[in-house]
C-alpha positions as CSV (number, residue, x, y, z in Angstrom):
1,X,-63.0,6.1,14.6
2,X,-62.5,9.3,12.7
3,X,-60.7,8.6,9.1
4,X,-57.2,9.9,8.9
5,X,-56.8,11.3,5.4
6,X,-53.1,12.0,5.6
7,X,-52.4,8.3,6.6
8,X,-54.4,6.9,3.6
9,X,-52.9,9.4,1.2
10,X,-49.3,8.8,2.4
11,X,-49.5,5.2,2.4
12,X,-51.5,5.2,-1.0
13,X,-48.9,7.1,-3.0
14,X,-45.9,5.9,-1.0
15,X,-46.9,2.2,-1.7
16,X,-48.1,3.0,-5.3
17,X,-44.4,4.1,-6.2
18,X,-42.9,0.8,-5.2
19,X,-45.7,-1.3,-6.6
20,X,-45.8,0.6,-9.8
21,X,-42.0,-0.4,-10.3
22,X,-42.9,-4.2,-9.7
23,X,-45.5,-4.2,-11.7
24,X,-43.4,-2.3,-14.7
25,X,-40.6,-4.9,-14.5
26,X,-43.2,-8.0,-14.3
27,X,-45.0,-6.2,-17.4
28,X,-42.1,-6.0,-19.5
29,X,-40.8,-9.3,-18.5
30,X,-44.0,-10.9,-19.4
31,X,-43.4,-8.9,-23.0
32,X,-40.6,-10.7,-23.7
33,X,-42.8,-14.5,-23.3
34,X,-41.8,-15.2,-19.5
35,X,-45.5,-14.3,-18.4
36,X,-45.9,-17.3,-15.8
37,X,-42.4,-16.2,-14.6
38,X,-43.3,-12.8,-14.3
39,X,-47.0,-13.5,-12.5
40,X,-45.7,-15.9,-10.2
41,X,-42.5,-14.1,-9.3
42,X,-44.3,-10.8,-8.5
43,X,-46.9,-12.9,-6.5
44,X,-44.4,-15.1,-4.4
45,X,-42.4,-11.7,-3.6
46,X,-45.6,-9.8,-2.7
47,X,-47.3,-12.4,-0.8
48,X,-44.0,-13.5,1.0
49,X,-43.5,-10.2,2.5
50,X,-46.9,-9.3,3.1
51,X,-47.3,-12.7,5.3
52,X,-43.9,-11.9,7.3
53,X,-45.2,-8.3,7.8
54,X,-48.7,-9.1,9.2
55,X,-46.7,-11.7,11.5
56,X,-44.3,-9.4,12.7
57,X,-45.8,-6.0,12.7
58,X,-48.6,-6.1,15.2
59,X,-45.9,-7.1,18.1
60,X,-44.6,-3.7,18.3
61,X,-47.8,-2.6,19.4
62,X,-46.5,-3.3,23.0
63,X,-44.0,-0.1,22.6
64,X,-44.5,2.8,24.3
65,X,-46.3,5.1,21.6
66,X,-44.0,8.1,21.8
67,X,-41.2,5.6,21.3
68,X,-43.1,4.6,17.9
69,X,-43.6,7.8,16.9
70,X,-39.9,8.7,17.1
71,X,-38.8,5.5,15.3
72,X,-41.3,5.8,12.4
73,X,-40.6,9.4,12.0
74,X,-37.1,8.7,11.6
75,X,-37.4,5.8,8.8
76,X,-40.1,7.9,7.1
77,X,-38.2,10.9,7.0
78,X,-35.3,8.8,5.4
79,X,-37.5,7.5,2.8
80,X,-39.2,10.8,2.0
81,X,-36.1,12.6,1.7
82,X,-34.6,9.9,-0.5
83,X,-37.3,10.5,-2.7
84,X,-37.8,14.1,-3.0
85,X,-34.0,14.3,-3.2
86,X,-34.4,12.2,-6.7
87,X,-37.3,13.6,-7.9
88,X,-35.7,17.6,-7.4
89,X,-32.8,16.4,-9.2
90,X,-34.8,14.3,-12.1
91,X,-37.1,17.3,-12.5
92,X,-34.1,19.8,-12.6
93,X,-32.5,17.9,-15.1
94,X,-35.5,16.9,-16.9
95,X,-34.9,13.1,-16.7
96,X,-37.4,9.9,-16.2
97,X,-36.5,6.9,-13.4
98,X,-34.6,4.5,-15.0
99,X,-37.2,1.6,-14.0
100,X,-39.7,3.3,-16.3
101,X,-37.5,3.9,-19.3
102,X,-36.3,0.8,-19.2
103,X,-37.7,-1.7,-16.5
104,X,-35.3,-4.5,-17.1
105,X,-32.4,-3.0,-17.5
106,X,-29.3,-4.0,-15.2
107,X,-31.6,-7.2,-14.4
108,X,-29.9,-10.5,-15.3
109,X,-32.4,-12.6,-16.8
110,X,-33.1,-15.2,-19.9
111,X,-34.6,-13.1,-22.8
112,X,-33.5,-15.2,-25.7
113,X,-36.2,-17.0,-27.7
114,X,-34.7,-20.8,-27.7
115,X,-35.8,-21.2,-24.1
116,X,-38.0,-24.5,-23.2
117,X,-40.0,-24.8,-20.0
118,X,-40.0,-22.6,-17.1
119,X,-37.2,-20.2,-16.5
120,X,-36.3,-20.3,-12.8
121,X,-33.9,-17.5,-13.2
122,X,-36.4,-15.0,-14.3
123,X,-38.8,-16.4,-11.5
124,X,-35.9,-16.1,-8.7
125,X,-35.1,-12.6,-10.3
126,X,-38.7,-11.4,-10.4
127,X,-39.5,-12.6,-7.2
128,X,-36.3,-10.8,-5.5
129,X,-37.2,-7.5,-7.3
130,X,-40.8,-7.8,-5.9
131,X,-39.7,-9.2,-2.3
132,X,-36.9,-6.0,-1.9
133,X,-40.0,-3.2,-3.1
134,X,-42.8,-5.0,-1.2
135,X,-40.3,-4.9,1.8
136,X,-40.2,-1.1,1.5
137,X,-43.8,-0.9,1.2
138,X,-44.2,-3.1,4.4
139,X,-41.6,-1.2,6.3
140,X,-43.9,2.4,5.5
141,X,-46.9,0.8,6.3
142,X,-45.9,-1.0,9.7
143,X,-44.4,2.1,10.7
144,X,-47.0,4.7,9.7
145,X,-50.0,2.3,11.3
146,X,-48.1,1.7,14.4
147,X,-47.3,5.7,14.9
148,X,-50.7,6.9,14.1
149,X,-52.6,3.8,15.2
150,X,-54.6,4.4,11.8
151,X,-54.2,0.9,10.6
152,X,-57.3,0.5,8.4
153,X,-56.5,3.8,6.6
154,X,-52.8,2.5,6.2
155,X,-53.6,-1.1,5.2
156,X,-56.8,-0.1,2.8
157,X,-54.3,2.7,1.1
158,X,-51.8,0.0,0.3
159,X,-54.1,-2.3,-0.9
160,X,-56.1,0.4,-3.2
161,X,-52.4,1.1,-4.5
162,X,-51.6,-2.5,-5.7
163,X,-54.8,-2.6,-7.5
164,X,-54.4,0.9,-9.2
165,X,-51.3,0.2,-10.1
166,X,-51.7,-3.0,-11.7
167,X,-54.5,-1.6,-13.5
168,X,-52.9,1.4,-14.6
169,X,-50.1,-0.5,-16.2
170,X,-52.6,-3.1,-17.7
171,X,-54.5,-0.3,-19.2
172,X,-51.6,1.9,-20.7
173,X,-50.0,-1.2,-22.2
174,X,-46.4,0.0,-23.9
175,X,-47.0,3.7,-23.0
176,X,-45.7,3.5,-19.5
177,X,-43.2,6.3,-20.5
178,X,-46.2,8.6,-20.0
179,X,-46.6,8.7,-16.6
180,X,-45.7,11.5,-14.9
181,X,-43.4,9.2,-12.9
182,X,-41.2,12.0,-11.1
183,X,-44.1,14.1,-10.2
184,X,-45.5,10.8,-8.5
185,X,-42.7,10.0,-6.4
186,X,-42.2,13.9,-5.2
187,X,-45.8,13.9,-3.9
188,X,-44.9,10.8,-2.4
189,X,-41.6,11.9,-0.6
190,X,-43.1,15.1,0.1
191,X,-46.1,13.3,1.9
192,X,-43.5,11.0,4.0
193,X,-41.4,13.9,4.9
194,X,-44.8,15.7,6.2
195,X,-45.8,12.7,8.3
196,X,-42.4,11.7,9.4
197,X,-41.5,15.2,10.8
198,X,-45.1,15.5,12.4
199,X,-44.6,12.3,14.2
200,X,-41.0,12.5,14.8
201,X,-41.6,16.2,16.8
202,X,-44.7,14.8,18.3
203,X,-43.0,11.8,19.8
204,X,-40.2,14.3,21.3
205,X,-42.8,16.2,23.2
206,X,-44.1,19.0,20.8
207,X,-47.8,19.7,20.8
208,X,-48.9,20.9,17.7
209,X,-51.5,23.9,18.0
210,X,-53.8,22.7,15.3
211,X,-53.4,18.8,15.8
212,X,-53.2,16.6,12.8
213,X,-54.3,19.8,10.6
214,X,-50.7,21.2,11.2
215,X,-49.4,18.4,8.7
216,X,-51.2,20.8,6.0
217,X,-49.2,23.6,6.5
218,X,-46.2,21.7,7.0
219,X,-46.6,19.9,3.7
220,X,-47.0,23.3,2.1
221,X,-43.5,24.2,3.5
222,X,-41.8,21.2,1.8
223,X,-43.4,21.7,-1.3
224,X,-42.2,25.2,-1.4
225,X,-38.8,24.1,-0.6
226,X,-38.7,21.5,-3.3
227,X,-40.2,24.0,-5.8
228,X,-37.4,26.5,-4.8
229,X,-34.6,23.5,-4.9
230,X,-35.5,22.6,-8.2
231,X,-34.9,26.1,-9.6
232,X,-31.6,26.3,-7.9
233,X,-30.6,23.0,-9.1
234,X,-31.8,23.8,-12.6
235,X,-29.9,27.3,-12.5
236,X,-26.8,26.1,-11.3
237,X,-26.5,23.5,-14.0
238,X,-27.0,26.0,-16.7
239,X,-24.6,28.1,-15.2
240,X,-22.1,25.2,-15.3
């Protein structure tokens, strides 16, 4: 079987973004003294969605490949466009993602020191956060795996992303703001836009002249477009 680097890089980057948010929230919560709630909530959310994806995902292989490519292309383009748009606006404005500046912002948590025993509220909130982010990971991995048939690359990319994000946050300790989160998310968004466009057009009957290598100039086109968009948004904000 030929290794598919595009699928591996795409799932690693996109999964890494979602897992990084989970780990950042869990680390911030554990820093307030709720380590058990942060750890158990993260594990419950991640494992629960992973098991559901493992049970439901493979059943989709019975659908025709072209239909899967069109459906996957639309889903992946949605995520790619959303992430790219946010990253372009943030880069033009020189802002950071809210979750990296203050991971616990807008989270209804118990953070006072007078607690006793296990905080079920913090556990539930952490589980919900982990489940929501992991659901996006599962959706991306399943759609990429189904449309490309490169399941080893998709699953290994997501697994490696989880290990890397945990290691990164632990090693950085309180220096999460040093992470170039905007560039990481922009790269993930552009990769998803590339893969989604490639599979959508292929599912609609387009024959790419260079096969899978056609994704490279497509990525460069999106990269150039994002750079131009950043300059235009920045110039517009200066004029206003």
